[in-house]
N, C-alpha and C positions, 0 to 999 in steps of 0.2 A: 527325421525331423531334423530341423537347424535349430541351434540356439547360437546365442552370443556370449562372449565372456571377455572380462579386461583381462589383459595376458597377466597380470599382477595378482588376480587371484588364485586363491592353491587349486592345483589340478585336482579333479574327483572320478572315480571309476565310472559315473553317469554320463561324464563328458563324451565317450564315445571315443572317434577320431577326432582330434584337434589338429586345426589346422591357422597357423600365422597368416592372418589376410592384411598386411601392413606392409607398403612399401620399404619402409625404416625399420632395421631391428631397435626394438624398445629398450630405451633407457634405463640404465641398471639392472640389465638382465645379462645374466653371461647367458651363451647358447650352451653349454653344460648343462644348467639350471633349468631350461625352459622344456617343460615336456611338450612336446608337440611332434605330429607325424609327418608333417610337410610345411613349409613356408611357401604360399602361392603370391607372390608377388603380382603376377600377371594380371587378378583380379581387384586390386587393390587401385585406387584412384591416381590419377596424372599428377607427377610433384605440381602442376601449375594449379590443378584444379584443389588439388589438399591445400597449397598455399594458399590460394584465394580464399578458401572457408575459413582458413585457420588465422586469417589474418583480416577476417570479418570483410570483404570485399565484396562476397555474395552471401546471403542468407541461408538457411540449410533447404530450404523447397529449391531454390536455384542450384545448389548442389547436388543434392538429389535427381533433379531432373537430368544437368551434364554429366552423371557420373555415371546414370542408365544408360546416356547413350555412350559412353564409353564402354561401358559392359558389354551393349551390343556387339561391340566388335569382338568377342570371346566368348560367342556362345557356346562351343564346342568345349574349352574350359569348364564355363559352368555346367554343362549336359554332365561334365565327368562328377562333376562334385555333389551336383543335383540326385545325379545315381546312385551315388555312395550313400547319399543322405535315404534315400527309397529304402536300402539294406539296414541301416543303423542309423545311430545318432551321431551327428556332428556337431562340432563348438568351433565358432570362427573365433579366434583370438584376436583382441585389438586393443592398442596402448592408449586410445583416447581416454580423457578423463570423464567427459561429459558421456555417461551412460542414456542417454533420451537423446540425442542426437550425436549419431557417427556414421562411419562409411560401413560399418559393418551391417548397421541395423539394414541400408539400404541393401545391402548386399546379398544380405539373408533373406529378405523379402524379392527381390528379383530372382535370387535361386529358388524359389518355392513357386513361383510360376513357369518356371521355365517347363517347356515340354520337352520328355523325356523320350527318346525312340528307342 
């Protein structure tokens, strides 16, 4: 099972394996204070794509499509995380304020649809 959670929300035992999926370390969070099992920058949006979305140069649908194209270049890493999620709960941690439209939601959906060998 894969779920998404803001990095600023309290950690819970129900979170399972916690993965930070932002390219940049979240503001105001000390590395020693963040309960996460790994930081996976590889599956975060490129700097250019992130800036285009946050700068409102592209809408969420365009961002999602472009981000999925970027993710397709990292299927091996995606399969690794999808395999983890098949065995235990995985929580994708993100820093975005918008809980309804963010890269972690796109990533979670992409991971759920990957075929695990």
